[in-house]
C-alpha positions in Angstrom: 0.1 0.1 0.2 1.3 3.4 -0.7 1.5 6.4 1.6 -1.2 8.1 -0.2 -3.4 4.9 0.2 -2.4 4.7 3.9 -3.2 8.6 4.2 -6.8 8.2 2.8 -7.4 5.0 5.1 -6.0 7.0 8.1 -8.5 10.0 7.0 -11.3 7.7 6.7 -11.0 6.3 9.9 -10.8 9.7 11.8 -13.8 10.8 9.7 -15.8 8.1 11.9 -14.8 10.1 15.0 -17.2 12.5 16.5 -14.3 14.9 17.1 -10.6 14.6 17.4 -7.8 16.3 19.7 -4.6 15.9 18.6 -1.7 16.4 20.9 0.6 18.7 18.6 4.2 19.6 18.8 4.4 21.3 15.1 6.7 18.5 14.1 6.2 16.5 10.9 4.3 13.4 12.7 1.7 15.4 14.3 1.7 17.9 11.7 0.2 14.9 9.2 -1.9 13.5 11.8 -3.6 17.1 12.2 -3.7 17.7 8.8 -5.5 14.5 8.0 -7.8 15.1 11.1 -8.9 18.4 9.5 -9.2 17.2 6.2 -11.6 14.4 7.8 -13.6 16.5 10.5 -12.9 20.3 9.4 -13.9 22.2 12.7 -14.3 19.2 14.9 -10.5 18.6 14.7 -8.3 20.3 17.1 -4.7 20.8 17.8 -3.2 21.1 21.0 -0.1 22.2 22.2 1.4 21.6 26.0 3.7 24.6 26.9 6.3 24.0 29.7 9.7 24.5 30.9 10.9 21.6 28.3 9.5 23.2 25.3 11.8 25.7 23.4 10.3 29.2 23.0 10.9 28.7 19.1 9.3 25.2 19.0 6.0 27.0 20.3 6.2 29.4 18.0 6.6 27.0 15.2 3.8 25.0 16.4 1.5 27.7 16.2 2.8 28.8 12.6 2.3 25.2 11.6 -1.4 25.0 13.0 -2.1 28.3 11.2 -0.4 26.7 8.0 -2.8 23.6 8.1 -6.1 26.0 9.4 -6.7 23.5 12.1 -8.0 25.2 15.5 -5.0 25.4 17.7 -5.3 25.1 21.6 -2.5 26.1 24.1 -2.3 24.4 27.8 0.2 25.0 30.4 1.9 22.7 33.1 5.2 21.9 34.6 6.9 18.8 34.6 9.1 20.3 37.2 6.2 19.9 39.7 6.9 16.1 39.6 9.6 14.9 41.8 9.9 11.4 39.4 10.8 13.7 36.7 13.1 15.9 38.0 15.0 13.0 39.4 15.5 12.0 35.6 15.9 8.2 36.1 15.5 5.6 32.9 11.7 6.5 32.7 11.6 10.5 32.8 9.9 10.3 29.4 6.9 8.1 30.8 6.5 10.6 33.6 6.5 13.8 31.1 4.2 11.8 28.7 1.7 11.2 31.4 1.6 14.4 32.5 1.4 15.9 28.9 -1.2 13.7 27.6 -3.5 13.9 30.7 -3.5 17.9 30.2 -4.7 17.0 26.4 -7.5 14.8 27.8 -8.3 17.5 30.5 -8.8 19.9 27.5 -10.7 17.4 25.1 -13.0 16.9 28.0 -13.8 20.6 28.0 -14.3 20.7 24.5 -16.6 17.8 24.4 -14.1 15.7 22.3 -13.7 12.0 23.4 -10.7 11.0 21.1 -7.0 12.0 21.8 -4.6 11.3 19.2 -0.7 11.5 18.9 2.1 11.4 16.1 3.5 8.0 17.1 4.5 6.5 13.8 5.5 2.9 12.9 9.2 3.6 13.0 9.2 4.7 16.8 8.7 1.3 18.7 11.7 -0.2 17.4 14.0 3.0 18.4 15.3 1.8 21.3 14.2 2.8 24.9 11.1 4.5 24.6 9.4 4.4 27.9 6.8 7.6 26.7 5.2 4.7 24.5 4.0 3.1 27.7 2.2 6.2 28.9 0.6 6.4 25.6 -0.8 2.8 25.7 -1.9 3.2 29.2 -4.0 6.5 28.6 -5.7 4.9 25.7 -4.2 7.7 23.3 -5.2 6.6 19.7 -1.8 6.9 17.4 -3.1 6.9 13.7 0.2 6.6 12.1 1.3 3.6 13.7 -2.4 1.7 13.5 -1.8 2.3 9.7 1.8 1.3 9.6 3.0 4.4 8.3 6.5 4.7 8.7 8.8 8.0 9.3 9.9 8.1 5.7 6.1 7.8 4.5 4.9 10.4 7.1 7.3 12.8 5.3 6.2 11.7 2.0 2.6 12.6 2.8 3.8 16.0 4.3 5.3 16.6 1.1 2.6 15.6 -1.2 0.3 17.9 0.9 3.0 20.5 0.6 3.6 21.0 4.5 6.3 23.2 5.1 7.8 20.6 7.9 8.0 18.0 5.6 11.9 17.8 5.9 12.0 19.1 9.6 14.6 17.3 11.7 13.2 15.5 14.8 13.3 17.7 18.0 12.8 16.0 21.2 12.1 17.9 24.5 15.1 20.0 26.3 15.1 17.7 29.0 16.3 14.9 26.8 19.8 16.9 26.7 20.6 16.1 30.3 21.7 12.8 30.9 19.9 10.1 32.8 20.6 10.3 36.6 21.3 14.2 36.5 18.7 16.2 38.1 16.5 18.4 35.7 16.3 21.8 36.8 15.0 24.9 35.0 18.3 26.5 35.2 19.8 23.7 33.1 16.8 23.8 30.9 17.2 27.5 29.9 20.9 27.2 29.4 20.6 24.5 26.9 17.6 26.4 25.1 19.9 29.4 24.8 22.8 27.4 23.4 20.8 25.7 20.9 19.5 28.8 19.8 23.1 30.1 19.3 23.8 27.1 17.0 20.6 27.7 15.2 21.4 31.2 14.4 24.8 30.0 13.3 22.7 27.7 10.5 23.2 24.5 11.9 20.2 22.3 11.3 20.4 19.0 13.1 22.2 19.4 16.5 22.1 19.0 20.2 23.8 20.7 22.9 23.8 18.0 26.1 24.5 19.5 29.4 26.8 17.1 31.3 26.3 19.0 34.7 28.0 21.8 33.5 29.9 20.5 30.4 28.1 21.2 27.2 28.7 18.6 24.7 27.8 19.8 21.3 26.4 17.1 18.6 25.9 18.0 14.9 24.9 15.8 12.1 27.8 14.4 10.0 27.5 16.8 7.2 27.7 19.6 9.4 30.7 18.7 11.4 33.3 20.5 8.9 31.6 23.7 10.0 31.8 22.8 13.6 35.4 22.2 13.5 36.2 25.4 12.0 38.6 27.6 14.5 36.9 30.4 14.3 33.3 28.6 15.3 35.5 26.8 18.3 36.3 30.2 19.8 32.7 31.3 19.1 31.1 28.3 20.7 33.2 28.4 23.7 32.7 32.1 24.6 29.2 32.1 23.8 28.4 28.7 26.0 30.7 29.8 28.6 28.7 33.1 29.0 25.6 30.7 29.7 27.1 29.1 32.4 28.7 25.9 31.3 32.4 25.2 32.6 33.5 23.5 29.4 32.7 23.2 25.7 33.1 20.4 23.6 32.4 18.8 20.5 31.4 15.0 20.1 32.9 13.8 17.3 30.8 10.7 16.9 28.2 13.6 15.9 24.4 13.8 16.4 22.8 10.9 17.5 19.4 10.2 19.2 19.3 9.0 22.6 23.0 9.4 23.2 22.2 10.3 27.2 19.2 7.8 27.5 19.8 4.8 29.7 22.7 2.0 28.6 19.8 -0.3 27.6 19.3 2.1 24.6 20.8 0.8 21.3 22.8 4.0 20.7 23.7 5.0 24.1 27.6 6.2 24.7 29.6 5.4 28.1 31.5 8.2 29.9 34.4 7.8 27.5 33.3 10.4 25.3 35.3 11.0 21.9 35.5 14.7 22.2 37.3 17.8 21.1 37.4 20.0 24.2 36.8 23.8 23.8 38.2 24.9 27.2 36.5 27.9 29.0 38.5 30.9 29.9 
């Protein structure tokens, strides 16, 4: 079955619902679900974005823009993961607690709007990507995952988005800011803030696929392999050292492995790394 046929089947499936609220980040997965829900249900489809300390301000602005592009009603809710001690502790199930709180707010909003069905953007490629405790929360809360239900992979999601002219068709994945803090190190608002500011600097300099990992004061910059030459430039090294030191990092390093999802996740994750990082260090002064 082609991506177009799968998209049509998903849209027809959602059309049987009285209404749908889509947990909406503005990324390509949730954007495709929101688009198909809007096509199927019109005004009875709602995109909902949860604002918290772990969501970069730029991503909130992007979610608002993409919802306008789709033409779907967009609701904002607020909560704080930092109110949950289990989340702050940052054990291997941090994402479970985060997703439970976030989707709980989605259900509250859906109930207020008289909507019974809450959907998320989990796709068919997600369950096989290592340690994913957030998926447990999705299952426990009975959230519908239309992309997963219709066996739509990440590659097919992008094809559907491109077919519909969505501007986020090629947008890199963007996990919440807490994913930059290694498991076992406490999540604090100060750490989240300096990571957000550090990544804003890299985005301003033109990097597209990157992370700034916060190892309790040591910044570990990861960039995509195709952007590594730019990161190895001496001028960038000096600028990165100076800007990130000003943000409160004691040391600034470049990870020569490059960008990898889940690189600070629990050791059970297939692409987790140990403490013996292969890095080029940019010492602060």
